[in-house]
N, C-alpha and C positions, 0 to 999 in steps of 0.2 A: 504494499499500499503507500502511495505518495500522497500526503496530506493535500498539497497544494492541487494536485489533480483530482483528488475527490471533492475539495472545495470548489475548484472551478467548475466542475459538472453539476454540483448543486446549485451554485449561483446561477448558472445558465439555465437549468430547470425550473428552478424556484426564485426569480429574480424579486426584488424589492421586499426582501425577508431578512432584516440585517440582524435581528437579535437570534433568530434562529441559524444563521450562519456562524456567529460570534459563539454561540454554545456548542455547536458541532466542532468547530477549529479548537477550542479550548481542550474539547475531550480527546479528538483526533491526536493533536500534539502531544498529549500525555502518553498516549497509548500506543502510539506509532512502533516503537522498539519491541514491546512485548507482542504485539499484533504480528509484525514481521518474522516472529520466532515460530509461528504457528502458519505454515504453508496450506493447511487445509481450510484455515479461516479465508484465505485468498481465493483457494480454488471455488469455494462455496460463495464467493461474492459477499462475505457477511457484512462488511462495513457498510455497503450499500442498503443492505437489508434491516440494518441498525439504524442507519440514520433516517431512513423514510418511514413515516408512520404507516401502520397497518390500514388505517382509516381515518377520514375526517369527515364529519357532519356539520352541515352549515344550514341555517333555516332561519326563517323569519320569525318574530316575536312581537306580536299585535297585542296591545294592551290600552286601556282607558283610564285616565286620570280622574282625578275628584271633580273636575269641573266637566266631565263628559266628553273631553277632546281625546281623540284617538291617536296613538303614537307608535311607530314602528322602530324596533331595533332589530340587530344580527345576534343569532345564537350560534354557538360552536361546541363541538366535541371533538377532540383530538384524541384518538386511540391508538398510542404509540405501539406497544409491545406487550403482550400477554404470555411471553416463555416461560415465566416463572409463576404465574398467578394471575387473578382477575385482574383487569385495568383498574388503576387506584390513582385518583388525584383529585384536586381541588377545582372549585367551579369559582371564577372571578368576574364581578361585576364592576366594570371601571369603563371609562371612555376611552381609555388607551387600549382596550382588547382588540387584538388584530389576529388573523391566522400567524403570523410571523411570531408574535408573542406567545401565543399558544403552542404553537411548535415547537418553540426552545424550552418551555416549560414542561412540556410532555417528555421530550427528549430527555430532559435534566432527570425529570421524576422516575423515568424508567431505571437509570442506573442509582439514584437515592435509594429508591424502594429496595433494589437489590442489596445495598448495603446494609439494610435494617434487619437482616437473616430472617424476616416474615415472607411468604410466598405471595408476593403483590406485584403486578406487572405496573405499567407507566401510562398516565393520560392526564389530561386537562381539558378545562372547558369553561364556557362564559359567555359573557354578552357585554357590548359597548353599552349598555344601560348603567346609568349611575344611582345608587340608593340615596345619595346624598341630596338632601333638601326634599325628598319624597315622604308622603304620608305613610305611617303603617298599612292602610288599606291600598294605596298605590304599589306598595312595594310587593304585598301579597298578591295582589291582581297580575304584577308583572312575573313573579315566580311560578304562578299557576300557570300562566301563558307559555312560560318557558319550558316547563316540565312535561306541558300537553305533547309538546313534540319528543322531547328528551327521554322521556319514559320507556319508549319502545327499543332504545338501545342501550339500556343498563339494567343490572339486576345483581343479587347477592354473588352470582356466581360468573358473572358476565362482565360488569363495570359498576365499581362503587364510588360515587363522588364524594367529595368532603367541601368546606368552606376553604375560601382563600380572600384576597382582597374585596372588600364590599359585600362579602358573604359571611355572614357569622350565625348565631344559634337560631336568631329570627328567621333569617332567608332559609337557613336549612330545614327547619319547621315546616315554612309552607310548603317548600318543595318536597319534603317527604310525605306531607299530608295529601298532597296532589297525587303523588305517586302511589299511594297506599289506595287511594280511590280508583284510580285508572287501572291498576294491575291487579286489584282485587286481593290483595296479600300484604302480609305484615311481615318483612324480612330486613335483615340489615343493608338494604339498598345504599342508603346514605350514611355516613359518619359525621361525627359533630353534632348529633342530635340532641335535644334535652334529657335530663337524668330520667325524668317520667316516661320516656317511651324508646328507651334502648340505648341513650347516652352513655358514655363511659366517664367517670371520675377522672379528673387531671387532663382530659381533653382540651379544653380551653387553654390552659397553662403549658401544654407539652412542647410546643416550638420553643418559647422562651425557656423554659426549664432546661429542655435538651441542649440548646445552644449552650446555656452556662454548666451543664455536666461537660460538655465536651470541651470548653474552655478550661475547665478544672483539671482534666485529664492532660492537655497540653501543658500546664503550668507544672503538673505533677512530674513531668518529665525534667524539669530544672529546679525542684524542689521549691518552687514560687508560691507564696501563701497569697490567696486573692483578699484577704482581709486588708482594708484600708486603701485600696487600689481605687483610684477616680476613673470611672468609666463612661466613655461616651456613647450614648445610645441614640439611634436615630429611629422615628417614628413615634406614634404614640398611640396605636391601635394594639389589638390582642398580643402580639408578638412582643413588642416593646415593652407593654405594661408587664408581663409575665416575666420577661428578661429582669426588668428592675426588680420585680417582687423577689426573685430568688438572688440577684446580687445583694439586696438590702439585708435579706436573710442570712447571706454568708458574711456581712460584715463589710462588703465592698461600698462604694459608694457613688451611684450613677449621678451624673451632673447636667446631662442634656436629655432633651427630648424634642421633637419635631413633628410637623404636619407639612401640607404641601405648601403654605403660606410664608414659613419659616421655622426658626428654632429657638428654644428658650436654654439659657445657661445659669443654672443655681450653683454658684461655688459653694454653698454650705452642703449641698446636697439633697437629693429627692428622697425624702423619708417615706415611711409606710403611711403616715397621715397625708402627706403630700400626694402620694401615689393613688390614695384612695379618691382625692379630689379628681385627679386625672381620669380614672375610671368612671366617675359619675359624670364629668364633664363630656367625654367622649362617647360613652354608652347611653346615658340618659339624655343629655342636652343636645348631643351632635356638635359641640362648641368647637372652638380653635384654640390652640396651643397657647396662643398670646395672652389668652385671659389668665393662664397659669402665671405668667409674668405679671400681671395688672394685680392679682391676689396676693401673691408672695413677694412682689417686690424686686425681682431679679431681672437680668438682662434677657431682652428679646430681638433677635435679628430678623426682619422680614426678608422673604425671598432668598434664603441661604440654607446652607447645610452646616451640621457643626463641626466638621473635621478640621477646622483651624483652631479649635479650643483645645487647652493643654490637659492632658489625660494619660491615664497608664494603657488602658486598654479601649478599643472600639468595638462597638457591636452593631454594625448596620443592619436595622430591623424593619426599613421602610419598603423599598422598591428596588427594581434591578438598575444597574448601571448609575447608583446614587455617589459612589466614589470613584472619581476620577483621577488620572496620573498626579495633576496637580494636588488634589486632596491629600493623596498617598504621601507625597513627598511633604507635606504639612503635618502629618500625623507621625511620620516617622522623625522627622525633625523635632516635633514636640515632644519625643521621647516614649511614644507608645511601643509597648512590647508584645503586644498581642492583638490580631484581628480576628474576630469570631464572627461569621455571617449568620444573622437570625433571617434575612430575606433571600429570595432566590437570584443568584449572579448579581448582587449589588455592586460589586467592583468591576470595572473596565479592564481589559487586558494589560493596557498600561500601567494601571493601579497595582494588579497583581505581580507584575514586573518588579515595580518599585519594592513591595513587600519581600519578594524573593531575593533580592539584590541586598536589601539590607538585614537578611536572614532573621527576621522577626517571625514569630508564629504567626502563620495565616491558615486559617481553616474555612474552607469554600462552603457554601450554601449546602450543598449536595450530600455533605458530612455532617456539619454542624446544626443546619435546621431540620435534621430527620427526624427529630423527636415528635415533631406534628403527625407526620404519616405513621410514624411507628405507634403511637396510641391510637390513631385511627384503626391500623391494624389489629391492635389489641380490643378496641371495640367491636370489629367484625368477629373474633373469636368469641367474645362474651354473647354477641347476638346470635351465633351459630349455637352455642351451647344453652341458650337460654338462662344465662346467668350474668349476675354483675360482682365486679371484684371490688374491694375497698381501695381507697386512695392509695393506703399503703403499699398494697399489692401492685397495682400499676405504678406507682412512681420507682418502685424497686426494679420494675421490668424494663422502664424506661431508662433508669441509670445503666442497668447491665447492658440494654442494647447500645446506648451511646458510647459505654467504655468497650464493646466490641467492634464498632466501627472505628474507634479511635485506634485500636489494636491493629485492624487491617490496615489502616492509612500508614502507620508506623512500618507494617511489615513491607508494603509495596512502595513506600514513598522515601524511605531512608537512603539519602545519599552518600556517596564515598567519604564525605567529610563529617557525616554524622548528622547534618541538617535535614529535618524531615520536611521533604516536599509534600505537604497534605493533598494539594490539588492533584499531582501524580497519583499518590497512594489511593484517595478516593476513586478517582477515575478508572484504576486499573482493577482495583477489587470490585467495584461494582460492574465495570464491562466483563471482566472475565467470567463472573457468575452467570451473567445474562448470554455471552457468547456460548459458554459451553451447553446451555440449556436449549440453544437455537439449533447448534449442532448435532444436538443427540435426538432431537425431534424430525430431522430431515429437511428436505428443501421443499417448504410449503409457501 
């Protein structure tokens, strides 16, 4: 396999999909050497089969707002690969949703899910609909319209969606309710459900907690204590909130949060009390993070990201490509020793190169933020068994999974000088499991 040739072909066949091309390039560059050690992979044209999704569904979603006006959005589901288990991946409701973004997310999800040790394939879906500013009734009607088409393509042993940006417990509940009505069944077809109808404890916290657990494993390799470390966190949604919650519990000091309008910097640290305010602000009132600065009298910077502030650890937890090369240089110059990603592909290739050159700890999203889908997998297991596990049981399983992912990254990513390239380790570990499964099942 020659990476340049594969990428050139994909760009020719699927033009104007930069996020998808970026995700594929990042993986292929990491696995090229290992891939070429297996001539049977090349003979079976495995790389092309693993780059191109199994299928993509696109459909119109028509819904009516509270004033009686009719709106039309696009809905999508990208089912990338189910070689090791049912398709599994979130649904995103955001104005930026496009086939390119969903293809990149589904591609990443395939290898992330492979890393979790659980039998799950990769998928992603969503719509260019934004719940922001919509009433509960409008969100409900949209979700029901979305599932009216989607339901025929999913199922507990086929494809199990979950939440993502713009899709939380409320949206999952509305979608699951419509699926249950249309399919005439009560099965674990969605994860991230409410606790009263099959949801799992620790699921809302899982991505944030899992990211911190992975960070702890990295720091442990150099006997570094997280206590007292200042942490730069981006975002202010589910992932960022529970990242902060776990950091506070462990004695670390989160000092930033952000949203699409700007970021806050609280030098005294975001405490449990202040975090409770953020949760209420975001979940109940759908407010802006600038209100935190007004309430607590701290710095607010509009239309900016927090990567220029001083800290010890950075945890990007907002969205893709939020850390560019210049941001990465600022982080390194300000003494950041570790970057652990809570979002999907939040660092650009230029930023990743800076982190690797500086030899700091850098954990890519497919490893560090796998906690969310891991507990989704555990929710699937509980649904299949018709059982509910305690939060302690789920949390212990989550810790074990994140430790296992870390071990695999170290196994495949340790370089000659002892530096662990977690990108390379995660990509090779995830890829090899899927590749071997595909090869064992023949050319189909």
